[in-house]
N, C-alpha and C positions, 0 to 999 in steps of 0.2 A: 220679615217675620214669617215663620212657617205657618202652614195651615193649622197645625196643632199647638201653636203657641198660645197658652191660656193665661199667662201672666205678663204684665208689662213692668219693666224695671227702669226707674228714672233716678238720676242723681240730682239732688237739690242742695248743692253745697255739701255740708257734712251729713245731710239727711238722705237716706236711701228710701225711695218710695216704691212700694211693691203693690201692684194693682191686679186683683183677680179679674180676668176678662174672658169668661166663658159663660155668657148668659144662656138661659135665664137663671140657672141655679148655681153657677160657678162650681160645678161638681168636679171632683178631683180624680183624674186617672193617673196612671204611672208617670207619664210625661209631665203633667202638671206638678206632681209631687217632686219629681227630680228637679224641675226648674225652680220651684220654690226653695228647695234645699240648697241649690246653687246660689240663689239670691241671698239667703241668710248666711251662707259661707262667705260670699263677697263682703257682706257687712263685717263679719268677724275678721277677715284677712286684710282688708284695706285700712291702713291707719288713718286715712283722710275721712273715713266714714265713721260716724259716732252713734247713730241711732237709726232704726228703721220704722217706717209707718206702713202698715199693711191694711189695705182697704179693698173695695170691689166696685165695679161699675154698677150704675143703676141705684135704685132705692128699695128694691124688694128683697134681695137675697145678699147676704155676705158670703155664705157657702152652705150647701146642703151636704157637704162631706163627700164620701166615696161615690164615684160615678157608677151607679148600678147598671147603666146602659153599657158601659165598658165591660163590666163583669159579665153581663148577658152575652156580649160579643166574644167572650173568651179570655178576657184579661184576668190573670190569676191573682194580682196584687202582691206578687213576690219580688217586684223590682221597683219599689217606691223610692229607692235611693239609700245612701249609707246611714241615714237616721230615721228610716222607716216612713210611715205614712205622714205626709206633709212636714217631714223633718221633726216630728214631735217626740222622737226618742232622744233628741239632743238634750243633754242635761247640764252642759257647761257653756254658758254664754258669758262673754265679757262686755257685751254692749246691749242696751235695752231695745225692746221691740214694743211699739205702740200699736194696738189693734184699734183701727178706726172703723167701727162696725156700722155699716150703712143699712142693713136689713136683717132678715131672719138668719140666725146662726144656729144650725142644727148639726148633730153628729160631729163630723170633723170641723165644721165651722165654729162650734162651741168649744171643741177641744183645742183649737188654735187660740181662741180667745183666752182660755184658761192657761195656755202656755205663755201668752204675752205678758210683758212686764206691767203695762198700763192698758186700760180699756176706756175708750171714749165712744159714745154711741148716740144714734138718733133716738127720739122719743118712742118711735113705733117698733123698735127692735125687740125681739124676743130670742131667748137662748133655750135650746133643748137637746136632750140626749135620749132619743127614742129607741135605742138599740135593744133594750130588753123586750120592748113590745114587738120587735121584729125577730126575736128568737136568739139573740146573741148579746154580747156586752161590749162597751166601748173599750178598745184595746190600744188606743193611741194616747194614753195618759189621762183621758177625761174621767175615768172611774175614780182614781185617787186624787187627781188635781181638783175635781169638784169638791171633794171632802176637805181638801186643804184650804181652798179659797172661799168656801161657803160654810155656814153652820152645818154640822153633821146631819141633823135631821132634815134640813132643807135639801141638801144634796141627795140624801136617801129618797126623799119624796120625788124629786125630779127624775131620778133613775128608775125607781120602782113603778111609778105611775105614768111617766112620759110627760108630766105637766111642764109647761114652758115657764121659764123665768123671765119676767118683764124687765124692761130697762129700769123702771122706777124701783122695783124690788131689788135689782142688782145694785143700784146706787145706795139704797138704804142699808144693804147688807155689806157694803164696802167692796164688792167685786168690780163695779163700774166706778170709774173716777169722775166722769162728767157725762151729762146728757145735754146735747146741744141740737139745734135745728139741723136737719139734713144738709141744708145749703152751707152751714158753718162747720161741718164735720172736719174737713181737711184743714181748714184754717186753724181750728182749735188744736188739732193734732200737731200741726206745724209749730204752733206757739208752745205747746208742751215739749216738742222736740228741741226747739231753740233753747228752752230752759235747761234741757239736758246737755246740749252742746256747750253751754256756758260753764258747766261744771268740769272738774279735772278728769280727763279720760282714765288715768290710772287709778284714781280714787273710785270712779264708777266701777271699773273692773274688780277692784278690791271689795267694794260693797257687795256686788253680785256674788263674788266667790265666798265671802264670809257668811252672807245670808244663806247661801246654799249649804255650806258645810255645817252650820250650827242649827239648822231648822228644827231638828228633832232632839236637840240636846238640852240638858239642864243648864242653868246659868254657870255652874262650876265647870261642867264639861265644855261649855261654849268658850269660856275664858281660856281653858287649857288648849282647845283647838285653835283659838285666835293666835296664841303665841307659839304654836307648834311648828311654824315654818310654812305658811300658806304662800304659794308662789306669787299670786297677784298682789297680796298685801305686802310681801317683801319687796317686790319691784316698786311699789308706791313709796314705801318708806325710804328706799335707797335712791329715789329719783331726784332730778333737779326740780321737778314740779312740787315736791314735798316742801321745799323752802319758798317756792314762788308765791303760794297763797298768802302766807304771813307777810312777805315783803310787799306784795301788792296792797294788802290791807294797810300796812304801816305807811306806804307811800301814797295812799288814797287814789289808786288807779285800778283799772281792770286787770286781772291776771292774764299773763300770756302763757298759755299751756303749751308745752312741747311734746308731751306724751313720752317723756324719758327723764 
């Protein structure tokens, strides 16, 4: 591992575990961002990987976002990788990402949590987007993803005032899936990931595709889009797996997914 290696990537069967490892704040410089982007790309490209869990060492910080010390040292932020800061400009995922948030998630840490498919966190976790109080705005997706994942007025308050969202509030508003003790965080995330692995991979890819494509459409427009020839949905419908689920149900056995 190089001296500037700030994330650790581990395979756990079909689960890819990505661990931020740059204490105390797990701040993100260009190398960190590039490595995180490469890890998410590995998830997408490897057919044996089905889901990722992203967490961080320690129990104080998930991530403080952009490494301002690197900025002060002359880093321009112009080479975060092909999908921008922390890979957050990626808009088409075929596999889920679980954010297992172990501590404070501010700036890019909150933006990554908003990017994730599912969020599980410890009770002491708080989420914040303090950019406006520092003279700029969140430009890695947090500005609009906060308004999509949270009630509009709550997101506006968080952004305009810098107030932090608590874990309990996030759970109540539907942003956080589960709150568990810090020592149970990864075990819970792995249980959630195992449930995902049990589902059909092509069906998951189709679900993520259709959800993304119809998010802002009316029901009539969504049905039209659904039947318009979406690639992941079409692959699912034409696959061997499309018949495997009903066969397994009829034969009272667990399905054997092939991903084709």
